[in-house]
Backbone as CSV, one residue per row, in Angstrom:
resi,resn,N_x,N_y,N_z,CA_x,CA_y,CA_z,C_x,C_y,C_z
1,MET,0.835,-1.183,0.000,0.000,0.000,0.000,0.879,1.246,0.000
2,PRO,1.358,1.665,-1.150,2.326,2.755,-1.200,1.728,4.108,-0.838
3,ASP,2.512,4.954,-0.185,2.097,6.315,0.109,2.241,7.181,-1.131
4,ASN,1.479,8.280,-1.166,1.770,9.341,-2.120,2.103,10.597,-1.317
5,ALA,2.252,11.718,-1.986,2.706,12.917,-1.296,1.697,13.409,-0.265
6,THR,0.447,13.106,-0.429,-0.573,13.679,0.437,-1.432,12.639,1.128
7,GLY,-1.126,11.377,1.029,-1.982,10.393,1.658,-1.563,8.978,1.341
8,LEU,-2.533,8.192,0.891,-2.305,6.773,0.694,-3.133,6.302,-0.494
9,ARG,-2.539,5.448,-1.308,-3.256,4.867,-2.447,-3.077,3.363,-2.463
10,HIS,-4.091,2.686,-2.969,-4.016,1.234,-3.075,-4.913,0.765,-4.210
11,VAL,-4.470,-0.266,-4.931,-5.250,-0.888,-6.008,-5.380,-2.371,-5.695
12,GLU,-6.611,-2.895,-5.816,-6.867,-4.302,-5.513,-7.712,-4.932,-6.617
13,HIS,-7.246,-6.061,-7.129,-8.013,-6.816,-8.114,-8.911,-7.801,-7.367
14,VAL,-10.207,-7.590,-7.442,-11.160,-8.402,-6.694,-12.541,-8.245,-7.315
15,MET,-13.403,-9.217,-7.120,-14.768,-9.195,-7.629,-14.807,-9.068,-9.157
16,GLY,-13.788,-9.589,-9.819,-13.755,-9.554,-11.268,-13.468,-8.194,-11.856
17,THR,-12.997,-7.257,-11.028,-12.721,-5.914,-11.511,-11.575,-5.334,-10.684
18,VAL,-11.395,-4.024,-10.758,-10.335,-3.351,-10.009,-10.962,-2.334,-9.060
19,PHE,-10.603,-2.433,-7.796,-10.976,-1.429,-6.806,-9.745,-0.576,-6.509
20,SER,-9.933,0.734,-6.477,-8.823,1.605,-6.123,-9.240,2.532,-4.991
21,PHE,-8.256,2.854,-4.157,-8.466,3.719,-3.004,-7.510,4.902,-3.119
22,ASP,-8.061,6.097,-3.060,-7.257,7.322,-3.066,-7.625,8.083,-1.794
23,ILE,-6.717,8.043,-0.819,-6.952,8.636,0.495,-6.053,9.856,0.634
24,ARG,-6.647,11.032,0.814,-5.871,12.265,0.865,-5.585,12.742,2.289
25,ASP,-6.043,12.002,3.291,-5.742,12.343,4.680,-4.360,11.815,5.063
26,GLU,-3.818,12.344,6.143,-2.576,11.811,6.691,-2.796,10.342,7.049
27,PRO,-1.947,9.438,6.533,-2.179,8.004,6.740,-1.811,7.539,8.150
28,THR,-2.695,7.779,9.085,-2.484,7.359,10.467,-2.555,5.835,10.562
29,PRO,-2.064,5.256,11.660,-2.201,3.806,11.832,-3.642,3.332,11.746
30,ALA,-4.585,4.114,12.270,-5.994,3.722,12.206,-6.488,3.667,10.766
31,ILE,-6.080,4.618,9.941,-6.490,4.639,8.538,-5.851,3.475,7.788
32,ARG,-4.584,3.196,8.063,-3.923,2.050,7.420,-4.629,0.746,7.786
33,ASP,-4.980,0.604,9.048,-5.680,-0.601,9.478,-7.046,-0.701,8.812
34,ALA,-7.732,0.429,8.692,-9.059,0.424,8.064,-8.965,0.058,6.590
35,LEU,-7.943,0.539,5.919,-7.756,0.193,4.511,-7.495,-1.299,4.357
36,ALA,-6.627,-1.847,5.203,-6.354,-3.282,5.137,-7.617,-4.088,5.410
37,ALA,-8.424,-3.644,6.382,-9.673,-4.339,6.697,-10.666,-4.228,5.554
38,ALA,-10.712,-3.065,4.904,-11.622,-2.878,3.774,-11.263,-3.818,2.626
39,VAL,-9.981,-3.983,2.370,-9.541,-4.883,1.301,-9.902,-6.326,1.637
40,ARG,-9.675,-6.719,2.884,-10.056,-8.083,3.286,-11.549,-8.311,3.122
41,GLN,-12.343,-7.297,3.459,-13.788,-7.434,3.341,-14.224,-7.560,1.886
42,LEU,-13.566,-6.881,0.971,-13.898,-7.016,-0.445,-13.712,-8.457,-0.912
43,HIS,-12.650,-9.098,-0.462,-12.426,-10.493,-0.838,-13.468,-11.411,-0.193
44,ARG,-13.887,-11.076,1.018,-14.955,-11.855,1.646,-16.262,-11.700,0.859
45,VAL,-16.575,-10.465,0.476,-17.785,-10.228,-0.314,-17.741,-11.031,-1.609
46,ASP,-16.580,-11.078,-2.247,-16.436,-11.841,-3.481,-16.706,-13.321,-3.227
47,ALA,-16.152,-13.844,-2.138,-16.338,-15.262,-1.825,-17.795,-15.595,-1.530
48,VAL,-18.525,-14.646,-0.942,-19.922,-14.883,-0.569,-20.867,-14.687,-1.741
49,PHE,-20.630,-13.647,-2.569,-21.616,-13.229,-3.555,-21.274,-13.568,-5.007
50,SER,-20.105,-14.081,-5.277,-19.718,-14.343,-6.666,-20.662,-15.342,-7.334
51,THR,-21.149,-14.965,-8.502,-21.968,-15.897,-9.289,-21.094,-16.792,-10.156
52,TYR,-19.778,-16.559,-10.145,-18.845,-17.354,-10.943,-18.187,-18.463,-10.127
53,GLN,-18.269,-18.356,-8.811,-17.680,-19.371,-7.944,-18.783,-20.338,-7.498
54,PRO,-18.722,-21.588,-7.905,-19.812,-22.517,-7.600,-20.018,-22.768,-6.119
55,ASP,-18.998,-22.499,-5.287,-19.145,-22.750,-3.858,-19.503,-21.498,-3.067
56,SER,-19.774,-20.371,-3.747,-20.192,-19.164,-3.031,-21.586,-19.371,-2.452
57,HIS,-21.921,-18.603,-1.435,-23.246,-18.725,-0.831,-24.351,-18.402,-1.843
58,ILE,-24.113,-17.392,-2.685,-25.131,-17.016,-3.680,-25.333,-18.137,-4.690
59,SER,-24.263,-18.751,-5.156,-24.402,-19.860,-6.114,-25.134,-21.034,-5.473
60,ARG,-24.785,-21.361,-4.245,-25.436,-22.477,-3.562,-26.897,-22.158,-3.244
61,LEU,-27.168,-20.890,-2.901,-28.546,-20.463,-2.649,-29.378,-20.569,-3.924
62,ASP,-28.786,-20.176,-5.046,-29.481,-20.249,-6.328,-29.814,-21.694,-6.698
63,ARG,-28.929,-22.630,-6.380,-29.156,-24.041,-6.700,-30.063,-24.737,-5.687
64,GLY,-30.443,-24.024,-4.630,-31.320,-24.603,-3.631,-30.617,-25.514,-2.646
65,GLU,-29.294,-25.444,-2.592,-28.537,-26.306,-1.684,-28.578,-25.801,-0.243
66,ILE,-28.778,-24.483,-0.088,-28.893,-23.874,1.229,-30.050,-22.898,1.212
67,HIS,-30.473,-22.468,2.391,-31.531,-21.476,2.541,-30.927,-20.149,2.983
68,LEU,-31.718,-19.087,2.884,-31.233,-17.768,3.270,-30.757,-17.761,4.719
69,ALA,-31.446,-18.499,5.573,-31.064,-18.561,6.982,-29.687,-19.197,7.186
70,ASP,-29.212,-19.948,6.194,-27.901,-20.590,6.286,-26.765,-19.675,5.842
71,CYS,-27.094,-18.510,5.312,-26.088,-17.605,4.735,-25.601,-16.603,5.774
72,PRO,-24.439,-15.989,5.551,-23.966,-14.927,6.438,-24.948,-13.767,6.480
73,PRO,-24.937,-12.970,7.545,-25.900,-11.866,7.690,-25.898,-10.886,6.523
74,GLU,-24.740,-10.674,5.885,-24.697,-9.704,4.795,-25.527,-10.144,3.590
75,VAL,-25.763,-11.442,3.437,-26.623,-11.897,2.341,-28.056,-11.437,2.579
76,ARG,-28.521,-11.554,3.793,-29.874,-11.087,4.107,-29.965,-9.574,3.931
77,GLU,-28.910,-8.854,4.340,-28.899,-7.401,4.154,-29.004,-7.035,2.679
78,VAL,-28.214,-7.693,1.848,-28.222,-7.399,0.416,-29.564,-7.774,-0.214
79,MET,-30.120,-8.899,0.170,-31.403,-9.313,-0.398,-32.511,-8.332,-0.015
80,LEU,-32.459,-7.790,1.200,-33.437,-6.783,1.600,-33.261,-5.508,0.791
81,LEU,-32.015,-5.070,0.604,-31.760,-3.882,-0.211,-32.233,-4.097,-1.648
82,CYS,-32.021,-5.292,-2.184,-32.480,-5.603,-3.539,-34.005,-5.530,-3.628
83,ALA,-34.679,-6.028,-2.603,-36.141,-5.979,-2.598,-36.631,-4.533,-2.548
84,GLN,-35.960,-3.694,-1.763,-36.328,-2.285,-1.703,-36.089,-1.600,-3.044
85,ALA,-34.962,-1.919,-3.692,-34.659,-1.329,-5.001,-35.669,-1.781,-6.050
86,ALA,-36.075,-3.036,-5.982,-37.072,-3.541,-6.919,-38.388,-2.793,-6.756
87,HIS,-38.755,-2.506,-5.510,-40.002,-1.777,-5.251,-39.917,-0.340,-5.772
88,ILE,-38.830,0.355,-5.431,-38.692,1.760,-5.831,-38.589,1.891,-7.350
89,SER,-37.968,0.919,-7.995,-37.794,0.980,-9.458,-38.968,0.371,-10.218
90,GLU,-40.011,0.012,-9.493,-41.212,-0.566,-10.109,-40.880,-1.849,-10.868
91,GLY,-39.966,-2.628,-10.289,-39.629,-3.925,-10.856,-38.539,-3.908,-11.904
92,TRP,-37.962,-2.749,-12.210,-36.925,-2.696,-13.241,-35.554,-3.069,-12.715
93,PHE,-35.392,-3.075,-11.394,-34.222,-3.724,-10.819,-34.674,-5.082,-10.316
94,SER,-33.909,-6.113,-10.650,-34.306,-7.461,-10.276,-33.106,-8.246,-9.768
95,VAL,-33.338,-9.060,-8.752,-32.287,-9.928,-8.231,-32.154,-11.197,-9.066
96,VAL,-33.081,-11.387,-9.989,-33.009,-12.520,-10.928,-33.148,-11.977,-12.354
97,PRO,-32.224,-11.099,-12.781,-32.402,-10.389,-14.058,-32.450,-11.278,-15.287
98,ALA,-31.760,-12.403,-15.252,-31.756,-13.306,-16.408,-32.239,-14.696,-16.016
99,GLY,-33.050,-14.734,-14.945,-33.638,-16.002,-14.540,-32.885,-16.758,-13.466
100,THR,-31.687,-16.274,-13.104,-30.929,-16.901,-12.027,-30.595,-15.842,-10.971
101,LEU,-30.373,-16.276,-9.753,-30.103,-15.354,-8.657,-28.792,-14.620,-8.896
102,ASP,-28.871,-13.293,-8.987,-27.684,-12.498,-9.288,-27.868,-11.083,-8.737
103,PRO,-27.410,-10.828,-7.515,-27.518,-9.483,-6.942,-26.345,-8.573,-7.308
104,SER,-25.589,-8.930,-8.341,-24.383,-8.174,-8.692,-24.668,-6.711,-8.980
105,GLY,-25.866,-6.395,-9.474,-26.204,-5.017,-9.780,-26.230,-4.119,-8.564
106,LEU,-26.263,-4.719,-7.373,-26.223,-3.938,-6.139,-24.937,-4.158,-5.363
107,VAL,-24.382,-5.357,-5.423,-23.302,-5.742,-4.512,-22.043,-4.894,-4.677
108,LYS,-21.640,-4.608,-5.908,-20.378,-3.873,-6.097,-20.465,-2.478,-5.487
109,GLY,-21.540,-1.758,-5.746,-21.705,-0.436,-5.165,-21.821,-0.481,-3.654
110,TRP,-22.541,-1.494,-3.159,-22.696,-1.673,-1.711,-21.342,-1.932,-1.056
111,ALA,-20.513,-2.756,-1.673,-19.198,-3.071,-1.120,-18.286,-1.851,-1.136
112,ALA,-18.319,-1.070,-2.209,-17.482,0.127,-2.293,-17.927,1.178,-1.286
113,GLU,-19.243,1.340,-1.128,-19.737,2.309,-0.141,-19.347,1.888,1.270
114,ALA,-19.437,0.587,1.559,-19.052,0.099,2.884,-17.574,0.334,3.151
115,ALA,-16.740,0.144,2.141,-15.304,0.409,2.292,-15.054,1.879,2.577
116,SER,-15.761,2.755,1.869,-15.638,4.191,2.088,-16.058,4.559,3.505
117,GLN,-17.143,3.962,3.977,-17.626,4.250,5.315,-16.633,3.777,6.381
118,ARG,-16.017,2.622,6.160,-15.015,2.112,7.103,-13.845,3.093,7.217
119,LEU,-13.387,3.607,6.083,-12.301,4.579,6.102,-12.721,5.862,6.807
120,HIS,-13.941,6.303,6.543,-14.445,7.533,7.157,-14.461,7.401,8.682
121,GLU,-14.920,6.265,9.159,-15.001,6.046,10.607,-13.622,5.980,11.243
122,ALA,-12.606,5.655,10.452,-11.231,5.604,10.959,-10.534,6.963,10.884
123,GLY,-11.221,7.969,10.358,-10.645,9.299,10.287,-10.250,9.777,8.913
124,ALA,-10.510,8.975,7.877,-10.205,9.384,6.497,-11.443,10.067,5.920
125,HIS,-11.410,11.376,5.848,-12.576,12.160,5.439,-12.466,12.721,4.026
126,HIS,-11.354,12.467,3.367,-11.138,12.964,1.999,-10.670,11.780,1.156
127,THR,-11.625,11.060,0.590,-11.310,9.795,-0.071,-12.119,9.602,-1.339
128,CYS,-11.552,8.805,-2.231,-12.250,8.323,-3.418,-12.071,6.810,-3.456
129,VAL,-13.183,6.094,-3.342,-13.168,4.647,-3.493,-13.820,4.335,-4.829
130,ASN,-13.061,3.684,-5.700,-13.490,3.406,-7.068,-13.639,1.903,-7.234
131,GLY,-14.869,1.449,-7.417,-15.124,0.033,-7.627,-15.489,-0.229,-9.070
132,GLY,-14.491,-0.558,-9.885,-14.757,-0.853,-11.290,-15.369,0.293,-12.062
133,GLY,-15.005,1.523,-11.721,-15.512,2.693,-12.430,-16.667,3.383,-11.756
134,ASP,-17.181,2.813,-10.685,-18.241,3.446,-9.900,-17.617,3.973,-8.614
135,LEU,-17.903,5.234,-8.285,-17.127,5.917,-7.259,-17.967,6.436,-6.100
136,GLN,-17.400,6.309,-4.904,-17.907,7.006,-3.724,-16.873,8.050,-3.345
137,LEU,-17.270,9.317,-3.366,-16.369,10.436,-3.107,-16.733,11.088,-1.786
138,ARG,-15.707,11.424,-1.022,-15.907,12.140,0.239,-14.904,13.279,0.341
139,GLY,-15.344,14.395,0.899,-14.452,15.517,1.138,-13.897,16.112,-0.131
140,HIS,-12.593,16.436,-0.099,-11.920,17.080,-1.226,-10.518,16.494,-1.392
141,PRO,-10.019,16.439,-2.614,-8.648,15.941,-2.815,-7.594,16.888,-2.265
142,THR,-7.864,18.194,-2.353,-7.024,19.224,-1.751,-7.957,20.288,-1.189
143,PRO,-7.500,21.110,-0.248,-8.391,22.118,0.341,-9.071,22.993,-0.708
144,ALA,-10.382,23.117,-0.586,-11.197,23.987,-1.440,-11.241,23.555,-2.894
145,CYS,-10.750,22.354,-3.197,-10.773,21.853,-4.581,-11.622,20.593,-4.637
146,PRO,-12.691,20.576,-5.422,-13.561,19.397,-5.457,-12.938,18.238,-6.248
147,TRP,-13.401,17.041,-5.952,-13.056,15.903,-6.801,-13.621,16.140,-8.196
148,ARG,-12.862,15.772,-9.214,-13.307,15.873,-10.606,-13.196,14.491,-11.241
149,VAL,-14.291,14.050,-11.853,-14.376,12.697,-12.391,-14.648,12.754,-13.881
150,GLY,-13.748,12.205,-14.675,-13.968,12.139,-16.119,-14.870,10.963,-16.465
151,ILE,-15.911,11.214,-17.254,-16.831,10.171,-17.694,-16.478,9.802,-19.130
152,ALA,-16.082,8.553,-19.336,-15.656,8.111,-20.664,-16.814,8.142,-21.648
153,HIS,-16.525,8.547,-22.877,-17.543,8.528,-23.923,-17.717,7.091,-24.408
154,PRO,-18.936,6.561,-24.383,-19.119,5.152,-24.739,-18.928,4.852,-26.215
155,LEU,-18.986,5.875,-27.057,-18.905,5.658,-28.504,-17.615,6.189,-29.115
156,ARG,-16.795,6.856,-28.309,-15.553,7.444,-28.810,-14.414,7.039,-27.884
157,PRO,-13.796,5.909,-28.128,-12.733,5.414,-27.244,-11.641,6.459,-27.028
158,GLY,-11.259,6.620,-25.767,-10.215,7.574,-25.431,-10.697,8.991,-25.230
159,LYS,-11.983,9.249,-25.465,-12.548,10.587,-25.325,-13.444,10.650,-24.091
160,LEU,-13.526,11.853,-23.502,-14.413,12.053,-22.370,-15.750,12.602,-22.830
161,LEU,-16.800,12.097,-22.222,-18.145,12.611,-22.468,-18.351,13.915,-21.710
162,THR,-17.924,13.932,-20.459,-18.004,15.130,-19.624,-17.122,14.911,-18.408
163,VAL,-16.984,15.934,-17.606,-16.282,15.850,-16.328,-17.252,16.268,-15.238
164,VAL,-17.402,15.446,-14.236,-18.283,15.720,-13.109,-17.463,16.309,-11.975
165,SER,-17.931,17.420,-11.417,-17.307,18.042,-10.267,-18.150,17.749,-9.032
166,ALA,-17.499,17.317,-7.954,-18.218,16.942,-6.741,-18.006,18.002,-5.660
167,PRO,-18.921,18.960,-5.522,-18.760,20.008,-4.509,-18.995,19.508,-3.089
168,HIS,-19.533,18.305,-2.948,-19.761,17.688,-1.636,-19.717,16.178,-1.838
169,ASP,-19.927,15.415,-0.783,-19.875,13.960,-0.894,-20.865,13.484,-1.952
170,LEU,-20.374,12.662,-2.887,-21.199,12.201,-4.006,-20.808,10.789,-4.397
171,ALA,-21.754,10.119,-5.059,-21.478,8.847,-5.719,-21.722,9.028,-7.211
172,VAL,-20.909,8.372,-8.029,-21.050,8.423,-9.483,-20.993,6.995,-10.009
173,ALA,-22.039,6.581,-10.729,-22.104,5.216,-11.267,-22.508,5.268,-12.729
174,THR,-21.876,4.441,-13.539,-22.186,4.368,-14.966,-22.530,2.938,-15.351
175,SER,-23.657,2.783,-16.033,-24.034,1.499,-16.613,-23.903,1.611,-18.124
176,GLY,-23.332,0.575,-18.750,-23.163,0.624,-20.199,-22.694,-0.703,-20.747
177,THR,-22.665,-0.764,-22.062,-22.262,-2.001,-22.736,-20.916,-1.868,-23.428
178,PHE,-20.278,-0.679,-23.345,-19.093,-0.438,-24.165,-17.867,-1.188,-23.676
179,GLU,-17.856,-1.659,-22.419,-16.708,-2.434,-21.934,-17.053,-3.906,-21.749
180,ARG,-18.242,-4.200,-21.238,-18.588,-5.576,-20.893,-19.600,-6.216,-21.841
181,GLY,-20.040,-5.475,-22.847,-21.060,-6.018,-23.730,-22.399,-6.109,-23.025
182,ASP,-23.304,-6.931,-23.547,-24.630,-7.079,-22.960,-24.536,-7.793,-21.611
183,HIS,-24.845,-7.075,-20.537,-24.856,-7.707,-19.214,-25.976,-7.181,-18.337
184,ILE,-26.778,-6.243,-18.878,-27.954,-5.745,-18.169,-29.180,-6.191,-18.944
185,PHE,-30.143,-6.788,-18.231,-31.288,-7.397,-18.895,-32.593,-6.729,-18.477
186,ASN,-33.525,-6.701,-19.417,-34.895,-6.309,-19.111,-35.496,-7.417,-18.250
187,PRO,-35.807,-7.155,-16.978,-36.259,-8.242,-16.107,-37.633,-8.771,-16.480
188,HIS,-38.373,-8.044,-17.317,-39.714,-8.470,-17.701,-39.702,-9.382,-18.923
189,THR,-38.639,-9.283,-19.729,-38.564,-10.104,-20.935,-37.362,-11.050,-20.929
190,GLY,-36.363,-10.756,-20.094,-35.151,-11.557,-20.069,-34.197,-11.270,-21.211
191,THR,-34.477,-10.221,-21.996,-33.631,-9.874,-23.143,-32.664,-8.753,-22.770
192,PRO,-31.513,-8.659,-23.458,-30.556,-7.595,-23.144,-31.164,-6.210,-23.332
193,ALA,-30.821,-5.299,-22.412,-31.265,-3.905,-22.506,-30.316,-3.149,-23.422
194,ARG,-30.865,-2.527,-24.465,-30.010,-1.887,-25.468,-30.474,-0.495,-25.859
195,THR,-31.319,0.123,-25.055,-31.773,1.471,-25.372,-30.632,2.474,-25.306
196,PHE,-29.705,2.262,-24.366,-28.614,3.208,-24.139,-27.259,2.593,-24.485
197,ALA,-26.320,3.473,-24.873,-24.920,3.061,-24.932,-24.315,3.158,-23.536
198,ALA,-24.745,4.173,-22.778,-24.289,4.337,-21.400,-25.224,5.277,-20.677
199,LEU,-25.314,5.092,-19.369,-26.099,5.990,-18.523,-25.335,6.206,-17.234
200,THR,-25.022,7.478,-16.942,-24.302,7.852,-15.727,-25.267,8.492,-14.752
201,LEU,-25.209,8.049,-13.499,-26.086,8.575,-12.471,-25.240,9.133,-11.332
202,ILE,-25.646,10.287,-10.823,-25.016,10.926,-9.670,-26.005,10.892,-8.519
203,GLY,-25.535,10.524,-7.339,-26.396,10.481,-6.170,-25.582,10.610,-4.900
204,PRO,-26.225,10.520,-3.751,-25.504,10.731,-2.493,-24.646,9.558,-2.047
205,ARG,-25.108,8.324,-2.239,-24.404,7.138,-1.785,-24.407,6.088,-2.885
206,LEU,-23.320,5.300,-2.941,-23.102,4.468,-4.116,-24.025,3.260,-4.210
207,THR,-24.445,2.687,-3.089,-25.275,1.491,-3.166,-26.498,1.734,-4.048
208,LEU,-27.275,2.758,-3.718,-28.493,3.015,-4.486,-28.198,3.713,-5.805
209,THR,-27.151,4.528,-5.858,-26.811,5.179,-7.126,-26.480,4.139,-8.188
210,ASP,-25.668,3.166,-7.831,-25.314,2.094,-8.762,-26.548,1.264,-9.124
211,THR,-27.361,0.959,-8.131,-28.562,0.149,-8.351,-29.554,0.861,-9.253
212,TYR,-29.780,2.137,-8.986,-30.725,2.894,-9.804,-30.208,3.093,-11.232
213,ALA,-28.886,3.205,-11.388,-28.328,3.299,-12.738,-28.628,2.030,-13.526
214,THR,-28.495,0.875,-12.869,-28.810,-0.399,-13.518,-30.287,-0.470,-13.875
215,ALA,-31.149,-0.058,-12.930,-32.590,-0.098,-13.172,-32.987,0.832,-14.314
216,ALA,-32.397,2.027,-14.348,-32.718,2.975,-15.410,-32.258,2.457,-16.766
217,PHE,-31.077,1.850,-16.803,-30.574,1.288,-18.057,-31.517,0.199,-18.559
218,ALA,-31.972,-0.659,-17.646,-32.899,-1.720,-18.035,-34.239,-1.161,-18.463
219,ARG,-34.647,-0.054,-17.862,-35.969,0.534,-18.109,-36.093,1.104,-19.512
220,GLY,-35.004,1.660,-20.034,-35.020,2.142,-21.411,-35.747,3.447,-21.605
221,ASP,-36.705,3.476,-22.510,-37.327,4.725,-22.949,-37.998,5.511,-21.830
222,SER,-38.468,4.859,-20.807,-39.149,5.569,-19.716,-38.201,5.939,-18.578
223,ALA,-36.903,5.730,-18.766,-35.941,5.967,-17.682,-35.884,7.429,-17.273
224,ARG,-35.894,8.326,-18.243,-35.728,9.744,-17.902,-36.876,10.231,-17.030
225,GLU,-38.078,9.879,-17.373,-39.243,10.303,-16.588,-39.149,9.771,-15.158
226,TRP,-38.729,8.510,-15.007,-38.608,7.928,-13.675,-37.489,8.597,-12.881
227,LEU,-36.346,8.825,-13.508,-35.217,9.434,-12.809,-35.532,10.842,-12.329
228,GLU,-36.332,11.566,-13.074,-36.709,12.920,-12.663,-37.525,12.916,-11.371
229,THR,-38.111,11.787,-11.009,-38.897,11.707,-9.775,-38.041,11.379,-8.555
230,LEU,-36.779,11.005,-8.757,-35.918,10.606,-7.651,-35.223,11.825,-7.063
231,ASP,-35.479,12.111,-5.824,-34.879,13.261,-5.164,-33.405,13.005,-4.891
232,GLY,-32.539,13.919,-5.331,-31.117,13.813,-5.049,-30.304,13.073,-6.096
233,TYR,-30.926,12.704,-7.220,-30.238,11.956,-8.274,-30.337,12.708,-9.599
234,GLU,-29.243,12.681,-10.357,-29.208,13.305,-11.680,-28.509,12.365,-12.653
235,ALA,-28.928,12.416,-13.924,-28.428,11.442,-14.900,-28.034,12.092,-16.217
236,LEU,-27.104,11.421,-16.887,-26.692,11.745,-18.252,-26.697,10.443,-19.038
237,ALA,-27.432,10.422,-20.146,-27.542,9.202,-20.951,-27.060,9.453,-22.365
238,VAL,-26.447,8.433,-22.958,-26.021,8.459,-24.353,-26.692,7.300,-25.070
239,LEU,-27.355,7.608,-26.185,-28.018,6.583,-26.979,-27.041,5.993,-27.992
240,PRO,-27.343,4.810,-28.531,-26.425,4.182,-29.489,-26.124,5.039,-30.715
241,ASP,-27.037,5.959,-31.080,-26.785,6.819,-32.245,-26.020,8.089,-31.882
242,GLY,-25.618,8.215,-30.617,-24.835,9.361,-30.196,-25.631,10.489,-29.584
243,GLN,-26.950,10.452,-29.663,-27.756,11.476,-29.017,-27.618,11.377,-27.503
244,GLU,-27.806,12.513,-26.812,-27.680,12.565,-25.362,-28.902,13.229,-24.748
245,TRP,-29.161,12.874,-23.513,-30.091,13.662,-22.707,-29.609,13.716,-21.263
246,ARG,-30.029,14.761,-20.557,-29.647,14.972,-19.164,-30.884,15.314,-18.357
247,THR,-30.915,14.869,-17.111,-31.986,15.309,-16.228,-31.773,16.782,-15.901
248,ARG,-32.809,17.410,-15.359,-32.811,18.870,-15.243,-31.660,19.422,-14.405
249,GLY,-31.235,18.699,-13.374,-30.214,19.239,-12.498,-28.815,18.730,-12.737
250,PHE,-28.604,17.964,-13.797,-27.286,17.360,-13.991,-26.205,18.401,-14.234
251,ASP,-26.529,19.468,-14.944,-25.486,20.415,-15.350,-24.845,21.152,-14.185
252,ARG,-25.469,21.124,-13.000,-24.818,21.795,-11.886,-23.574,21.043,-11.416
253,TYR,-23.410,19.791,-11.881,-22.217,19.017,-11.559,-21.199,19.020,-12.692
254,GLY,-21.536,19.608,-13.819,-20.651,19.601,-14.971,-19.562,20.638,-14.861
255,VAL,-18.468,20.361,-15.576,-17.339,21.305,-15.617,-17.214,21.871,-17.007
């Protein structure tokens, strides 16, 4: 976990992606311990929730080999959060998006937010936790300077679509097909969602921001109307033909 000039940075390959930590506070022993604990917890989350590992609790639960009561407490927590997201999204977020149990649309954001919270409780108040491109931001990278996040253009490799400025604690999540191909499904038909090339959502905390981004991507044509009803969330969407739309308050975060 190498230091930088103003804090501590760490990169961890876990959950099939890359998590990075950018901590701008003085790296006290408590913060170092919290970072190490956060990394260990990410690997535990992977072992419990991975749909690619046949011996994970989620895989065994999906096959009916165990019951929810047999799983660690965090599985029940995640399943409850998924049920709440399904209700708020009117069924467009689903824990069985392609017919099998898969809470991945919530777990990555939930794990990154939990890591950020662990660091915060240890005294790290100026941090960026990046879970595979979805970010939980706290404080500022330098005094009076907000975090700035470049959003990749889904149709123009190497180009930025926009830059988001975070004047206060924010989460930024992007759902799209430009890196992973079809992986978000319409839960009502079981077919890949293809209305958007990418959809970026800004919100207060990453668990629901990431989840709502997935739900909006799956929702397609009615996503903008639904997102406008969510208090504290703003979105930018790019269609496959290059057209864009933004919710009414998104531009206050633009640079």
